[in-house]
N, C-alpha and C positions, 0 to 999 in steps of 0.2 A: 495511351498514357494514363497512368493512375495519378490522381491528385490527393494530397493530404486532406482528409476530412476532419474538421474539428469536432470534438465531442461536445455534447450539450454543456458539460461542465466547463470545458475550455472556453466556449463562447461566452458563458456567464462570467467567467473569470476575467476575460478580456474586456467585457463591457464595464465591469466594476472598476477595472484598472484605468480605463479611459476616463471614466467619470470622476474618479478620485485623484488622478494624477495629472497635474499641469505645472510644468516648470518653465520659467522664463529664461530663455537663452540670451545671454548678454553679448557675447562676442563671437563665438564659433571660430576661434582661431587656434592653431596648433604651432608649437615650436619644433621645427624639424632641423636636425643637424644635416648639413649638406657637405659633400666631398668628405664623407666620414673616413674613408679608407686612405685618404691622401694627406701627406704631411705638407701643409701649406706654408709657404714663405712669402710669396708676393702674389697679390691678386689685383686685377683692374676691374673697374666698374664704369658702365655707361648707362645713363637714363634712356630707356627705350620708349616709355610711355608714362603718363601721369606726372604728378608733382611730388618731389621729395624734399625733406630737410635732412641734412647731414649733421648729426649730433655727436659730440665727443665729450665723454665724462659728464653728461647732463647739460652741456651748453651748446648752442647752435654754432656750427662751424661755417656752414654754407647752405644755400638753397640751390642745388645743382640742377642743370638742364642738359639737353643733348649736346651742348657745346663743351661741357666739362669732361675731363678725362681723369677720373679719380683712381688713385692707386694706394693700396694698403701694403706696407712692408713690415716684416717682423724685425724688431730690435729688442733683444733681451726679453723682458716680460711686458713689452708695450708694442703699440701699433703706430708706425709713422704714416701719416696721411698726406698725400700729395695731390695737387691738381695740376696735371702736366708736370712741369719742372718746379712748380712753386710748392714749398712745404707749408702745410696748413697747421701742423702741430704734431705732438706725440701724445698718445692717449692710452688709457687702460681699456676703455670700452668705447666702441664707435658703432653708430647705428644709422642706417638709411631708413627714415620714417616716412612712408608714403601714403597717398590717398587710396581709395578703393580701386582705381584703375592703374595703379603704379606697377611698372615693370623695370627690372634692371638686367642689363646684359653683363654677365660675369665671365671673365676670362682668367683662368689660372695661368700665371706666367712662370712661376717656379714652384713645382715642376710644370712643364707645358701641358695644357689640356685645351680641348676645343671649347669654344664659348657656348654658354647656355643662357636661356632666359628664365628669370625667376620673378614671380609676382609678389606684390606686397612688400613686407619689410625684411631687411637683412641686418643682422648685428654681427659684430666681430670682437673677439677678445683673444687673449693668449692663454692657452691651456696646455700643460705638459710640453712647453717649449715650441709649440706650433700655433699658427693662427687657427681659430675655430670659428666657422661661419654657421649662424643659425638663421633659418628662414621662418619668420613669423608670418603665417599665411592663413587666409580664410579657408575653412574646411573644404568647400567645394572646389576651390582652385587646387588645393593639394590633391584631392581625390581625382581630379582631371589628369594631373601629372602622373599619379600612380597608375591610373587606368591605362594610359598609353605605355608606360614602362613595363607593365605586367602583361598587357594584351597585345602590344605591338600597334603599329599604325595601319590604317586602311582596313580595319576590321569592320564587320557588319554593325550597324547602329544598335541592333538589338543585343548583340554580344557586349558592346560597350556598356549598355545598361546593366547587364548581369555583372560585369567586372566592377563597375562603379559601386554597386550596392555592396558587393563583397569587400571592396577596398574601404568603404565607409565603415562597414561593420567591424572589420579588422582594426582599423585605426582607433575607433572608440573603445573596443574591447581591450586594447593595449596602450591606451592613452598615457599611462604612467610607466611605461616600460623603461624609460631612461630618466625618470623624475629625479633620481639622486644625482644625476650628472647635470641637471639644469635645463633639460629639454624633454619633449614628449617622445619623439621617435627619431630614428636615423633614416638615412636614404638608401640603406643596403637591404638585401633580401632577409637579413636578420629581423627587420621590421617589414617594410615593403620597399621595393625598388622605386626610386623617385629621382627624376633628372630634370625637374623644372617644368615650365609651361609646355604642354603638348604641342607638337607640330600639326597634328590633325585637329583643327578647331571644332570639327563636328562632335568631338567628344563632349564639349560643353552642352550640346543639345541633349545628349544622353544623361548628363548630370542633372540637367533641369527637369527632364522627364521622370527621373527617379528621385527627385529632391527629397532629402531627409529620410529616405527609406533605409532601414537596417533590418537584419534578420535575427530573430530571437527563437529560442527553443520553447518547449511547452511550459517552462517555468519563467518565461519572459526574461531570460538571460541572453545576452548577446552570444551568438555561436562563435566558435573558433572557425573562421571562414577559410578553411583549408582548401587548396586547389593544387592541381598538378597538370603537367603537360598532356599526358595520355594514359588512360587506365589499362590499355591492352585488352579491353573487353569486359573487365570486371574491376570495380573499385574495392577498396579495403575497409575493414572495420577499424575503428580508432584504437581499440585495445590491442590489435595485432601489430600496430605500428608504434603507438605511444604508450601502451600499457594501461590506459584509462578508457573505460567504456563511456560513450556518449549515445544519446538517443537519436542523434541526427547524422552522425558519420557511420552509416551502415553500408555494408557491402551490397552492391547491386550489379546486375548484368548490364553492360553498357555497349550495345551494338553500335552506337553513334561514333565511338572512338575507333572502330575498325577501319582499315584501309585509309587511315590518315597518316601524315608523314612520320610521326613518332610511334606508330602502333607496333612496329617490329624492330628487332635489333639482333645482332649476333656478335659473339666474342669467342675467339679461339684461345686455348691455353694448353701448355704442356701438361700431360697427365701427371708427370712427376711433381711439377710445381703445385698442381691442384691438391694432390694427396698429401704432399708435405705441408701445405698451408693448413689443411684440416687437422693433421696430426700435431703440428707445433702449436697452433692457436687454440685448438679445442680438444686435444688428446683423443681425436677420433681413432677408432680401432682399425687402422690400416693394415693390420696383420690378419684381419678376418676377411675371408673371401666374400661373404655375404655383404659385409659392410662396404667393401671396395666396389662390389657390383652396384650397390645402392648409390654410392657417390658418383659412379660413372654412368649411371642410367636413371637419373632423377627426373620424375615426371610431375607436371602440375596441370591437370585438366581444369581444376579450379585453384584459386589462390591458397597456398599453404603458408604456415608461419615458420616451420622448422624443416631442416633436412634431418630426418630421424633414422636411427638404426640402433637396435638394442637400447642401451641406456644413454646413448649419445643424442643430444638435441642441439643442433647448430642453428641459431637464429638466421633466417634468410636476410633480415635487414642488416645484420652484421657482415654477412658475405657481400651484400651489395656495397656497403660502405668501404670495406677493406679492399675489395677488388675494383671499386669505382665502376660498378655496373649501372645501367640506366634504370633498372627496377629490380624488385624481388620476384617478379613473375616470370620465371624462366624454367626451361628444362635443360638437362645435361645429357649428352650422349657421346659415345666414343667416335671420334672423327677418323682416327687412324690408330696404329699401334702406340704412337707416342703422344697423341693429343686428344683433347676433348673439345666439344663445341657447346657453348651456352647459346641457346636460342631463346630470346626474350620477347616479352610483350610489354608495351607501354613505356612510359618515361616519367619517373618521379615516384613519390611515396604512395600514390594511389588513393589518398584520402580526399573525400569531398568532390568538388567539381573537376571533371576532366575538361581542360580548356579546349582541346581540339574537338572533343565530342560536343561541347556546348556550342562551339562555332558552327559545327555541322547542323546541330539542331536549329540554330537561328537561321541558317541558310534554307532549311527545309520549312521554315515558317512558324516555328514554335516561338512563343513570346518569353520575356524574361522570367515571368512568374512560373511558367511551365518548366523552364530550364532549372530554376532553383529548386522547385519541388521534386524534380526528377533526381537530382544529385544529393539533396539534403532531405532527410526524413523528419516528420513531426515538427515542422517549422512554420513560422508565419512572418509576414512583413509588417513592420510597425514604424510610425513616424518617430524619429529620434527625440522630438520634443516631449514625448511621453516618458522619456527616460531622464535621468538626473545629470546628464552631461552639461557642462558649462553653466551649471546652476549658480545663482548668486549665493554667496555665503551669508 
């Protein structure tokens, strides 16, 4: 295993940065939109832990406990609040304001969804004709939820550490992604998957063990913490996927990803459909025998960016998206007179950390620093307090 070695210049730069930079973090909370993709009409709430105050349009409505059954219902541009069958009022803005240990059990009634637990505060208003729920949550609690949503439950503790650092880095690097809409991040993969408090509470141990750590590049900028399911044995360069070159998203050989569940895949397709797709979408020269042979016998010993023949260059990432393939890392061969076979490696865009490879590394005894330095180049870990997030104005 090769580790990133800091140059003398970089060490001096880091030292000066630490000496000269000290920011006071005031709250460390984020506003996360939850149930983003669901059109909410009726939602029920139950206090699961801690103490709450229910506030409507700035005034105290109730101090609910586990005996209360609160329900929000949409009415025009307002929210009707009920406790059981008792109507508590109609408001434009309603908020459950809790203490540090507070948790709410949230059940979407219309449309029907399974109940989830959310920590800290929840607010509700009407936006675009639907209820909008925001979870104002402590950073570490949010990172715990994201870690389980992205890594799954019952993962190795060391892998939870890796995923939590990347989740924290991503969150802070994209903290203003939805600022014009009145919140920080959403709960979809557009930002990071987040479904509330994790079921595996050991994740909180991983959060504590890596508390405040984020990943920065050689210029002390937070990295784009890209990751994917499986690299198929080789990760990709950022410019080959996103068009922009970075110093840390570099292609590497990744033997840890091999023989894992998502390391291989296959897809059959009619030869006529494949050639028609190339002709119609990219004006590929299907009247040329050599071009046809290239399209029907495409090889990738190492990752390529294009399917090329003469002046035709078809981006593999476009083929992946158009045909809904698992990756761009595939070969094509004639399966029969009428069909072709895509034999693929890996699952996902191939950038940054391979989750299945990282899981295997952790099981083999590698620690989280070794995993991160294997999949990301020219990086270091730094305490987020040395950055300007949550800084007092």
